[in-house]
C-alpha positions as CSV (number, residue, x, y, z in Angstrom):
1,M,21.2,-28.1,-88.8
2,G,23.6,-28.7,-86.1
3,H,23.0,-26.9,-82.8
4,T,25.8,-27.4,-80.4
5,F,27.9,-24.7,-81.7
6,L,26.5,-21.6,-81.8
7,L,27.9,-19.7,-84.3
8,A,26.4,-22.2,-86.0
9,T,23.2,-22.5,-84.5
10,Y,20.3,-20.2,-83.9
11,L,18.5,-22.1,-80.9
12,H,20.2,-21.9,-77.5
13,Q,20.3,-25.5,-76.4
14,M,23.3,-25.9,-73.6
15,S,23.3,-27.0,-70.9
16,P,24.5,-25.0,-67.0
17,F,25.7,-28.2,-65.8
18,L,29.2,-29.6,-66.7
19,W,28.0,-32.7,-65.0
20,E,24.3,-33.1,-64.0
21,I,24.3,-35.6,-61.4
22,M,20.5,-35.9,-60.8
23,P,17.6,-33.2,-61.8
24,G,18.4,-29.7,-60.2
25,I,21.7,-30.6,-58.9
26,G,25.7,-30.7,-59.9
27,I,28.4,-29.2,-61.2
28,R,27.5,-26.4,-62.8
29,W,29.3,-24.0,-65.0
30,Y,29.3,-20.8,-63.6
31,G,30.4,-22.3,-59.7
32,L,33.3,-23.1,-62.4
33,S,33.9,-20.3,-63.5
34,Y,34.6,-18.3,-60.1
35,L,36.9,-21.2,-59.2
36,A,38.0,-20.6,-62.6
37,G,38.6,-16.6,-61.9
38,A,40.1,-17.7,-58.5
39,L,42.6,-19.8,-59.9
40,I,43.7,-17.9,-62.8
41,G,43.9,-14.9,-60.8
42,A,46.1,-16.0,-57.7
43,G,48.1,-18.3,-60.5
44,I,49.1,-14.6,-61.9
45,V,50.3,-13.2,-58.4
46,M,51.6,-15.7,-57.4
47,F,54.1,-15.1,-61.0
48,M,54.2,-11.6,-60.4
49,A,54.9,-11.8,-56.1
50,G,58.5,-14.0,-57.8
51,R,59.5,-12.3,-59.7
52,G,59.5,-9.2,-57.4
53,R,56.7,-7.1,-58.8
54,S,53.7,-7.4,-56.5
55,R,53.8,-6.5,-52.1
56,L,51.8,-9.4,-51.5
57,P,54.5,-12.1,-50.9
58,Q,53.4,-15.6,-52.7
59,S,53.2,-17.6,-48.6
60,L,49.8,-15.2,-48.5
61,V,48.8,-15.7,-52.4
62,V,46.4,-19.0,-51.8
63,E,44.8,-17.4,-48.7
64,F,45.0,-13.6,-50.4
65,A,43.0,-15.5,-53.3
66,F,40.5,-17.1,-50.8
67,N,39.1,-14.0,-49.2
68,V,38.8,-11.8,-52.1
69,L,36.9,-14.8,-53.6
70,I,35.0,-14.7,-50.7
71,G,34.1,-11.5,-50.5
72,A,32.9,-11.6,-54.4
73,F,30.5,-14.0,-53.5
74,V,29.1,-12.8,-50.4
75,G,29.2,-9.2,-52.4
76,G,27.7,-10.4,-55.5
77,R,24.8,-12.7,-53.5
78,L,23.9,-9.9,-51.2
79,G,24.2,-6.9,-54.2
80,F,21.5,-8.8,-56.5
81,C,19.3,-9.1,-53.2
82,L,19.6,-5.1,-52.7
83,L,19.3,-3.6,-55.7
84,Y,17.5,-5.6,-58.1
85,E,15.3,-8.6,-55.8
86,P,14.4,-6.9,-52.4
87,K,12.2,-9.4,-52.1
88,L,14.6,-12.7,-51.8
89,L,15.9,-11.0,-48.3
90,G,12.3,-12.6,-46.8
91,F,11.9,-16.0,-45.9
92,I,10.4,-18.3,-48.4
93,D,8.7,-21.8,-48.3
94,E,11.7,-24.6,-48.9
95,F,15.1,-25.3,-48.3
96,P,17.2,-23.3,-46.9
97,Y,14.1,-20.8,-46.2
98,W,16.2,-17.9,-45.6
99,G,16.2,-15.9,-49.9
100,V,19.5,-14.6,-49.7
101,L,20.7,-18.4,-49.3
102,A,19.0,-19.5,-52.4
103,I,21.6,-18.9,-54.5
104,Q,20.3,-22.8,-56.0
105,Q,17.7,-20.0,-58.1
106,G,20.8,-17.7,-59.1
107,G,21.2,-13.9,-58.8
108,M,24.7,-12.4,-58.5
109,A,25.3,-8.7,-59.0
110,S,28.7,-7.7,-60.3
111,H,28.7,-4.0,-58.0
112,G,27.9,-6.0,-55.4
113,G,31.2,-8.3,-56.3
114,M,33.3,-5.6,-55.9
115,I,32.3,-3.8,-53.0
116,G,32.4,-7.8,-51.1
117,M,35.9,-7.6,-52.6
118,L,36.8,-4.1,-51.9
119,V,35.9,-5.7,-48.7
120,A,37.6,-9.0,-47.7
121,I,40.5,-6.4,-49.5
122,V,40.6,-4.2,-46.6
123,L,40.7,-6.3,-44.2
124,F,43.3,-8.6,-45.4
125,A,45.6,-5.5,-45.5
126,R,45.0,-4.2,-41.9
127,K,45.6,-8.0,-41.0
128,H,48.7,-8.8,-42.5
129,H,50.1,-5.1,-42.7
130,I,50.2,-4.8,-46.3
131,P,49.7,-0.8,-48.6
132,L,46.5,-1.1,-50.0
133,W,46.7,0.3,-52.9
134,Q,49.4,-1.8,-54.3
135,L,46.2,-5.0,-52.9
136,L,44.1,-3.0,-55.1
137,D,45.7,-2.8,-57.9
138,V,47.3,-6.1,-58.5
139,T,43.2,-7.7,-57.7
140,C,41.8,-4.9,-60.2
141,L,44.6,-6.4,-62.8
142,V,43.7,-9.2,-62.3
143,G,39.9,-9.2,-61.7
144,P,38.6,-9.0,-65.7
145,I,39.8,-12.3,-66.0
146,G,37.4,-13.8,-63.6
147,V,34.6,-10.9,-65.0
148,M,35.1,-12.6,-68.3
149,L,34.7,-16.1,-67.4
150,G,31.3,-15.1,-65.2
151,R,29.7,-13.4,-69.2
152,M,30.8,-16.9,-70.8
153,A,29.0,-18.6,-67.9
154,N,25.9,-16.1,-68.5
155,L,25.8,-17.5,-71.8
156,I,26.4,-21.0,-71.3
157,N,23.4,-20.6,-68.8
158,G,21.4,-18.9,-71.2
159,E,20.8,-15.5,-69.0
160,L,21.4,-12.2,-69.8
161,Y,20.2,-12.0,-73.2
162,G,20.0,-9.4,-75.4
163,R,18.0,-7.5,-76.5
164,A,15.9,-8.1,-80.1
165,C,18.5,-8.2,-83.0
166,S,17.5,-8.4,-87.1
167,A,16.7,-12.2,-88.1
168,D,19.3,-11.5,-90.6
169,L,22.0,-11.5,-88.0
170,S,24.4,-13.9,-88.6
171,W,25.3,-14.1,-84.9
172,G,22.0,-13.9,-83.5
173,V,21.1,-16.5,-80.6
174,K,17.6,-17.3,-80.1
175,F,17.6,-17.7,-75.7
176,P,14.1,-19.6,-74.9
177,K,14.1,-18.8,-71.4
178,E,12.7,-15.8,-73.0
179,I,9.4,-17.7,-72.2
180,Y,9.5,-16.8,-68.5
181,T,8.8,-13.2,-69.6
182,W,5.8,-13.6,-72.2
183,E,2.1,-12.4,-71.2
184,P,0.0,-16.0,-70.5
185,D,-2.1,-15.3,-74.1
186,Q,1.7,-15.3,-75.7
187,M,2.1,-18.2,-73.8
188,K,-0.5,-20.2,-75.0
189,Q,0.7,-20.7,-78.1
190,L,3.0,-23.7,-75.8
191,A,0.1,-26.0,-75.8
192,P,1.8,-28.2,-78.2
193,I,4.6,-28.5,-77.0
194,A,3.6,-28.7,-73.6
195,E,1.8,-31.6,-74.5
196,M,5.2,-32.9,-76.2
197,V,6.5,-32.4,-72.5
198,G,3.8,-35.1,-71.3
199,I,1.4,-31.5,-70.1
200,E,-2.3,-32.3,-71.7
201,P,-2.8,-29.3,-73.3
202,A,-6.1,-28.8,-72.2
203,A,-4.7,-28.3,-68.3
204,W,-2.3,-25.5,-69.9
205,L,-4.9,-23.8,-71.5
206,T,-6.6,-23.7,-67.9
207,W,-4.1,-22.9,-65.7
208,L,-2.8,-19.5,-68.3
209,N,-6.7,-18.7,-67.8
210,D,-6.3,-18.1,-64.1
211,P,-2.0,-17.3,-64.1
212,E,-2.2,-16.4,-60.1
213,R,-4.0,-19.5,-59.0
214,F,-1.5,-21.8,-61.3
215,S,1.1,-19.4,-61.6
216,A,3.7,-23.2,-60.1
217,F,2.1,-24.7,-62.2
218,I,3.3,-22.9,-65.2
219,S,7.1,-22.3,-63.6
220,A,7.4,-26.3,-63.5
221,G,5.7,-26.7,-67.4
222,I,8.0,-24.0,-68.9
223,S,11.3,-25.9,-66.7
224,K,10.1,-29.3,-68.5
225,M,10.2,-27.5,-72.1
226,L,13.7,-25.9,-71.0
227,D,14.6,-29.2,-69.9
228,A,14.0,-31.2,-72.8
229,I,15.3,-27.9,-74.9
230,E,18.8,-28.3,-72.9
231,H,19.0,-32.3,-73.4
232,H,18.7,-31.7,-77.0
233,S,14.9,-33.0,-78.1
234,Q,14.9,-31.5,-81.7
235,P,11.3,-32.1,-81.9
236,V,10.8,-29.7,-78.9
237,A,13.6,-27.1,-80.0
238,A,11.8,-27.0,-83.6
239,A,8.6,-26.6,-82.6
240,I,9.7,-23.7,-80.4
241,E,12.6,-21.7,-81.9
242,P,10.1,-19.7,-84.5
243,M,7.9,-18.8,-81.7
244,L,10.8,-16.8,-80.1
245,T,12.9,-13.5,-81.1
246,A,16.3,-13.2,-81.9
247,R,18.9,-11.2,-79.7
248,Y,22.7,-10.3,-79.8
249,P,24.5,-12.9,-77.6
250,S,25.3,-9.6,-75.2
251,Q,27.1,-12.4,-72.4
252,L,29.4,-12.1,-75.2
253,I,29.7,-8.8,-75.9
254,Q,30.0,-8.2,-72.4
255,A,32.3,-10.9,-72.2
256,V,34.8,-9.2,-74.4
257,L,35.2,-5.2,-73.6
258,E,34.2,-5.7,-70.0
259,G,36.5,-8.8,-69.4
260,L,39.4,-9.1,-72.2
261,L,39.4,-5.2,-73.3
262,V,39.8,-4.2,-69.9
263,F,42.7,-6.7,-68.6
264,V,44.8,-6.1,-72.1
265,I,44.9,-2.4,-70.9
266,L,45.4,-2.5,-67.4
267,A,48.1,-5.1,-68.4
268,L,50.1,-2.3,-70.6
269,L,49.4,0.0,-68.1
270,W,51.3,-2.0,-65.5
271,S,54.1,-2.5,-68.6
272,R,55.0,1.6,-67.4
273,P,56.0,2.6,-63.8
274,R,52.6,4.2,-62.0
275,K,51.7,5.2,-58.8
276,P,49.6,3.1,-56.2
277,G,46.2,3.4,-57.0
278,V,46.2,4.7,-60.3
279,V,45.1,1.1,-62.4
280,S,42.7,0.9,-59.6
281,A,41.4,3.7,-60.3
282,V,41.9,2.6,-64.3
283,F,40.2,0.0,-64.0
284,V,37.0,1.2,-62.1
285,C,36.6,3.9,-65.3
286,L,37.3,1.5,-67.8
287,Y,35.0,-1.6,-66.4
288,A,31.9,1.4,-65.9
289,I,32.4,2.2,-69.2
290,A,32.2,-1.4,-70.5
291,R,29.4,-2.0,-68.9
292,I,27.8,1.4,-69.9
293,I,28.4,0.3,-73.9
294,G,27.8,-4.1,-73.2
295,E,24.0,-2.3,-71.7
296,Q,22.8,-1.3,-75.0
297,F,23.0,-4.7,-76.5
298,R,21.4,-6.4,-72.9
299,M,17.4,-7.0,-71.9
300,P,17.5,-4.8,-68.7
301,D,16.3,-7.6,-65.7
302,P,12.3,-8.1,-66.1
303,E,11.4,-7.1,-62.9
304,L,12.7,-3.8,-63.2
305,G,12.7,-2.5,-67.0
306,F,14.2,1.0,-67.9
307,E,14.4,3.8,-65.8
308,L,16.1,7.1,-65.7
309,F,16.4,8.4,-69.2
310,G,15.6,4.8,-70.9
311,L,18.6,3.3,-68.9
312,T,18.8,0.0,-67.5
313,R,20.0,-0.5,-63.6
314,G,23.5,-1.2,-64.4
315,Q,24.3,2.1,-66.8
316,E,22.9,3.7,-63.9
317,L,25.2,2.2,-61.3
318,S,27.7,2.6,-63.8
319,F,27.7,6.4,-64.4
320,I,27.9,6.8,-60.8
321,M,31.5,4.0,-60.3
322,L,32.5,5.9,-63.7
323,M,32.2,9.7,-61.3
324,M,34.2,8.1,-58.8
325,G,36.8,6.4,-61.0
326,I,37.3,9.7,-62.1
327,A,37.4,11.5,-59.0
328,L,40.2,8.2,-58.0
329,L,42.0,9.2,-61.0
330,V,42.5,12.0,-59.4
331,Y,43.8,11.9,-56.6
332,T,46.0,8.5,-56.8
333,A,48.1,10.8,-59.8
334,R,48.6,13.5,-57.9
335,R,49.9,11.7,-54.0
336,S,53.2,12.4,-53.8
337,V,54.7,8.6,-53.9
338,D,56.8,6.4,-55.5
339,K,55.8,5.3,-58.8
340,E,55.6,0.7,-58.4
341,P,57.3,-0.8,-61.2
342,A,57.2,-2.3,-64.9
343,W,56.8,-6.0,-66.1
344,I,60.5,-5.4,-66.7
345,G,62.6,-3.1,-64.7
346,P,63.4,-3.2,-61.0
347,T,62.1,-5.2,-58.9
348,L,60.5,-3.7,-55.2
349,P,62.4,-3.3,-52.5
350,G,62.4,-7.1,-50.3
351,A,60.6,-8.4,-53.1
352,A,63.7,-11.5,-52.8
353,D,61.5,-12.7,-48.8
354,H,58.7,-14.3,-50.2
355,G,57.4,-14.8,-46.5
356,E,56.6,-11.8,-44.5
357,P,54.6,-9.1,-46.5
358,F,55.9,-6.1,-47.5
359,T,55.4,-2.7,-44.9
360,Q,55.9,0.4,-45.5
């Protein structure tokens, strides 16, 4: 049985690196997803500006994309630290010594990323005197592309995996990183696999008998096992596969719902004249609904678990986001302003001038 194509395998063995220069250092798919999302989004906005469909001039598209990318990254990281891992706000014992900057350990929050993007857009609009609602609309139109790519990178990383599904589900996946959530007694069954990666079984069992004292050794041992699986060590993969739980590939489900589906609906909305801000409001509503549905297939964060009414933290935040989106939609729909042009039809006034920003 092959282990390289997702739908033909049962065990996740993808490496988070496109190119691993040395252990733990290299070009990661996750970083590439951010870059690809920014480039594709900038390309679409550049095309729209050239055809007179955006109030953002072509000469400012690259600067705008860079600002939004930085906002998404900073907001996403701070959001993760504040909402999911407050301990990262403190200092750690290794470089870079402040948990917020320890990005090599991962951790981004999409809700925080959106707030960061909003701050960047507001600052950019004020600096260049461009109507804020138009910038928000164009960002919300292309934003789902970045969301989709980010979710696909989550899949490659084997993180944010799904809830348990039937073992007979043909597209179910087993994610080795679930080992990190096991209790010490459950980890004892990994002793034969520990031996395969150079750890004495007796030492492994000793560590598990005092997990608080030997937590660093246990974590390093699990990392060795996962590295062996990612590098396609078939003996290790074959030994560990029966111990793992079949799960929904929730990353793909969320990529389709939060990314592809939202983008298609917003593109269709843009095909008709509509008031400034409507696209943004609809995005907020659609993303919140898609996130609430998608999280039904996804495991909650281990340190948080299920919260009020059995909801995940992401669902709770999305319900708040949905209420805000509905209020925003009512507000933007009632505004007495001219409508923005569709994909096909009259262009914006002054669209031929790609050097100076539009004002209103």
